[in-house]
C-alpha positions as CSV (number, residue, x, y, z in Angstrom):
1,M,-19.2,-19.7,8.9
2,T,-17.7,-16.7,7.2
3,D,-14.1,-16.9,6.0
4,V,-11.5,-14.2,6.7
5,R,-10.1,-12.6,3.5
6,I,-6.9,-10.6,3.3
7,E,-6.3,-8.6,0.1
8,I,-3.0,-6.9,-0.6
9,A,-3.7,-3.5,-2.1
10,K,-1.1,-2.3,-4.7
11,D,1.2,0.1,-2.8
12,G,-1.4,0.3,0.0
13,P,-2.8,-1.5,3.0
14,Y,-3.9,-5.0,3.8
15,R,-7.7,-5.2,3.4
16,V,-9.1,-7.6,5.9
17,T,-12.8,-8.7,5.8
18,G,-14.5,-11.4,7.9
19,P,-14.6,-12.2,11.6
20,I,-11.2,-11.2,13.1
21,E,-9.7,-10.7,16.5
22,L,-6.9,-8.2,16.6
23,I,-4.5,-8.4,19.5
24,D,-1.8,-5.9,20.3
25,S,1.8,-6.7,21.4
26,H,0.7,-6.7,25.1
27,G,-2.1,-9.2,24.5
28,N,-4.9,-6.7,24.6
29,A,-7.8,-6.8,22.2
30,V,-7.9,-3.9,19.8
31,S,-11.5,-2.8,19.0
32,V,-12.7,-3.8,15.6
33,V,-16.3,-3.1,14.4
34,E,-17.9,-6.4,13.6
35,G,-18.8,-6.8,9.9
36,R,-16.7,-3.9,8.8
37,R,-13.6,-4.1,6.6
38,V,-10.3,-3.3,8.4
39,L,-7.4,-1.7,6.6
40,L,-4.1,-2.5,8.1
41,C,-1.0,-0.3,7.5
42,R,2.0,-1.9,5.7
43,C,3.9,1.3,4.8
44,G,4.9,1.9,8.5
45,G,3.9,5.6,8.3
46,S,0.4,5.6,9.7
47,A,-0.3,7.7,12.8
48,T,-3.1,5.2,13.7
49,K,-1.1,2.0,13.5
50,P,-2.0,-0.8,13.1
51,F,-4.7,0.8,11.0
52,C,-4.1,2.6,7.7
53,D,-4.7,6.3,7.6
54,G,-3.8,6.9,4.0
55,T,-0.2,8.0,4.7
56,H,1.1,5.6,2.0
57,H,-0.3,8.0,-0.6
58,R,1.5,11.0,0.9
59,I,4.9,9.3,1.3
60,G,4.7,7.5,-2.1
61,F,4.9,4.0,-0.6
62,D,6.0,1.6,-3.3
63,A,5.6,-2.1,-2.5
64,T,7.6,-3.3,-5.5
65,T,7.9,-6.8,-4.1
66,A,4.8,-8.7,-4.8
67,A,3.4,-11.5,-2.7
68,S,4.8,-14.9,-3.6
69,R,3.7,-18.5,-3.5
70,D,7.2,-19.7,-2.7
71,D,6.6,-22.5,-0.3
72,S,10.3,-22.7,0.6
73,A,10.2,-19.2,2.2
74,Q,9.9,-19.3,5.9
75,P,8.0,-16.7,7.9
76,P,10.0,-14.7,10.5
77,S,10.3,-16.3,13.9
78,S,8.1,-15.0,16.6
79,T,10.8,-14.3,19.1
């Protein structure tokens, strides 16, 4: 079984590889080409959300906060 891998690009998107199922906020499946890497926007400026369209370059997105291994941090609630 292939594992899913998520890489955080410096000042860019999340790079997701592996078998994934992407679901929108209404519970509908979003089409993802099997076996192809998916780039997910994290700057908020993409016109093709949730996918990256390169807008982070144009707007100068700066992700100065790096990912952390702080186990005390809690993810936001899903309400």
